[in-house]
C-alpha positions in Angstrom: 93.5 96.9 79.3 94.1 98.5 75.9 97.8 97.0 75.5 98.0 93.4 74.6 98.3 91.1 77.4 101.7 89.8 76.4 103.3 93.2 76.0 102.2 93.5 79.9 103.6 90.4 80.7 106.9 91.3 79.2 107.1 94.9 81.0 106.0 93.5 84.2 108.7 90.5 84.2 111.4 93.0 83.3 110.6 95.0 86.6 111.3 94.1 90.2 108.8 91.9 91.6 108.0 94.0 94.4 106.4 96.6 92.3 103.3 94.2 91.8 101.6 95.8 94.8 100.0 98.8 92.6 96.8 97.0 92.0 94.0 97.9 94.5 91.1 96.8 92.7 90.6 95.3 89.2 88.2 93.8 86.7 85.8 90.9 86.5 86.4 90.1 82.9 84.7 87.2 80.8 82.2 87.0 83.6 78.3 87.3 83.8 75.8 88.9 86.0 75.2 87.1 89.1 71.9 85.7 89.7 70.6 88.5 92.5 71.6 87.6 96.0 73.0 84.2 95.1 76.1 85.2 97.0 74.5 86.6 100.2 78.3 86.7 101.8 79.1 89.4 99.7 80.0 92.9 101.0 80.4 96.0 99.2 82.9 98.4 100.9 82.4 102.2 100.5 84.6 104.9 101.0 83.8 108.5 100.4 80.6 107.5 99.0 82.4 105.6 95.9 83.4 101.9 95.5 86.7 100.8 97.3 86.8 97.0 97.5 85.0 94.0 98.1 84.9 91.7 100.9 82.7 88.8 102.4 81.0 88.1 105.9 82.3 85.5 107.7 80.3 85.8 110.7 77.4 88.0 111.8 79.8 90.7 113.2 82.8 90.3 110.9 83.7 91.0 107.5 86.9 89.7 105.6 89.0 91.6 102.9 92.4 92.6 101.9 94.6 94.6 104.0 95.4 97.0 101.3 91.6 98.2 101.6 91.9 99.6 105.2 90.2 103.0 105.5 87.1 104.7 106.6 85.0 102.2 105.3 81.0 101.7 105.3 80.0 98.0 104.7 76.8 97.5 102.7 75.7 93.7 102.7 72.7 91.9 100.9 73.5 94.4 97.7 73.0 93.3 94.0 72.7 96.4 92.3 74.6 98.9 94.3 73.1 102.0 92.9 69.7 101.2 94.2 68.3 101.2 97.7 67.2 97.7 97.8 65.1 96.7 100.6 67.7 93.7 101.0 70.7 95.8 102.0 72.1 96.3 105.6 74.7 98.9 106.2 77.2 99.1 108.8 80.1 101.3 109.9 83.2 99.6 111.1 83.7 99.4 114.9 87.5 98.3 114.5 90.3 97.4 111.7 92.2 94.2 112.2 95.0 93.9 109.5 97.3 91.0 109.8 100.3 92.2 111.9 102.7 91.3 109.6 101.2 92.5 106.4 103.6 94.4 104.1 102.0 97.1 102.0 104.6 97.2 99.2 104.7 93.4 98.7 101.1 92.6 99.7 102.3 89.8 101.8 99.7 88.7 104.4 97.1 90.9 102.7 94.3 89.9 105.0 92.0 92.3 107.0 89.3 91.6 109.4 86.6 94.1 110.0 84.7 94.1 113.1 81.2 95.9 112.3 79.2 98.0 114.7 76.4 95.5 115.2 75.5 92.4 113.8 73.9 91.4 110.5 70.4 90.0 110.5 70.7 86.9 108.8 68.4 86.1 106.1 68.2 84.8 102.6 69.9 87.9 101.3 72.7 87.9 104.1 74.6 85.2 105.5 78.4 84.2 106.3 80.3 82.1 103.9 82.3 79.1 105.5 86.1 79.4 105.7 88.1 76.1 105.2 89.0 74.1 108.1 92.4 73.0 107.0 95.1 73.7 104.5 95.1 72.0 101.2 91.5 71.7 100.7 92.0 72.6 96.9 94.8 71.9 94.6 95.9 72.9 91.1 93.0 72.6 88.5 90.4 72.9 91.1 87.4 74.9 89.9 86.2 77.9 91.9 84.9 81.6 91.4 84.8 85.0 92.2 82.5 87.9 92.3 82.8 91.7 92.5 81.3 95.1 91.5 84.1 96.5 89.5 84.6 96.7 85.6 83.8 93.8 83.2 84.9 93.5 79.4 86.3 96.2 77.6 86.4 98.5 81.0 82.8 98.8 81.0 81.3 99.6 84.5 78.8 97.6 86.3 76.6 98.7 88.7 75.4 94.9 89.5 77.7 92.0 90.9 79.4 90.1 88.4 80.8 86.8 88.8 83.2 84.5 86.8 84.5 80.8 87.0 88.4 80.6 87.5 90.9 77.5 87.9 94.0 77.1 90.3 97.3 77.1 88.9 99.9 74.9 89.9 102.3 76.3 92.3 105.4 76.5 90.2 103.5 78.4 87.5 102.5 80.8 89.9 106.1 81.2 91.2 107.4 81.5 87.7 105.1 84.6 87.0 106.2 86.2 90.3 109.4 84.6 91.8 109.2 87.2 94.9 106.2 85.7 96.4 105.7 83.4 99.6 104.2 80.5 97.6 102.4 79.0 100.6 100.5 81.9 101.5 98.9 82.7 98.0 96.6 80.8 95.5 97.0 81.7 91.9 93.7 81.4 89.6 92.8 82.5 85.9 89.7 82.0 84.1 89.5 79.7 81.2 89.7 82.7 78.9 92.9 83.6 80.5 94.7 84.4 77.1 92.0 87.2 76.4 91.7 88.2 80.2 94.0 90.7 81.5 92.6 90.9 85.2 90.4 88.9 87.7 88.5 90.6 90.4 87.9 93.3 93.1 90.4 94.0 95.8 89.1 91.7 98.8 86.9 89.5 96.9 86.7 86.1 98.0 87.9 83.0 96.0 85.0 80.5 96.6 85.7 76.9 96.0 83.0 74.2 96.9 81.0 76.9 98.8 84.1 77.8 100.8 85.9 80.9 101.0 89.6 79.9 100.1 91.4 83.1 99.1 91.3 87.0 99.2 91.8 88.6 95.8 94.9 91.0 96.3 96.5 91.7 93.2 97.5 91.0 89.6 99.7 92.2 86.7 96.6 93.2 84.3 96.9 89.7 83.1 96.5 86.4 84.4 96.8 84.9 86.9 95.1 86.7 90.0 96.9 86.4 93.2 94.6 85.7 96.3 95.9 85.6 99.9 95.0 82.0 101.3 92.8 81.7 103.9 93.7 78.5 105.4 97.2 79.8 105.7 96.0 82.3 108.1 93.5 80.2 110.1 95.1 80.5 113.5 95.5 84.4 113.4 91.9 84.6 112.0 90.3 82.5 115.0 92.3 84.4 117.6 91.4 87.7 116.1 87.6 86.8 116.0 87.8 85.4 119.5 
């Protein structure tokens, strides 16, 4: 983040588009601390006692995240400050991992993973699932959405508390012009209003929330806007079949 964003843009566009897959987690830049427990669907994914990815509860027994987050994960729900033992927190091991069968690690195509928890979450004001879209095309260019996570904020500063930021959806043509190698129907591109100054978007696996509905899963960025999110609506059939 110490390099100017325009230099990073130039260097990336001169590289093959398949090299974008290196971003596993990133920053919540230009955001602010979320009201504690105002996003009760958020999941903190821990691997080897360190933060690895974000995710979100989609039913009492299932958490959704990005496929590149697969690993020996522990899921923490109901957290705000992840360095404190909050009474609101619920911790789960993962019973089984369900990455999309057509996920491509190199290009991040179909970067979506369902985690079946060992046990079910106790639904309360601190922990409950977020709605998924019912059909494709719910959100379009210019739609105002938000994302949140526990990674880094401005100037690379770390945060223990959940931070959030507002973002806008980009037109598909602009998204494709930044990364011509993507399958445009399966991806949502977003950037914050401060995108000239921002170089990244969120944690791997964090939800893109529009109208209280999870529309996307943060997959990667180029350390400058936009952020690339896997479209949940595009994968609804697979999601429903897997959770059966």
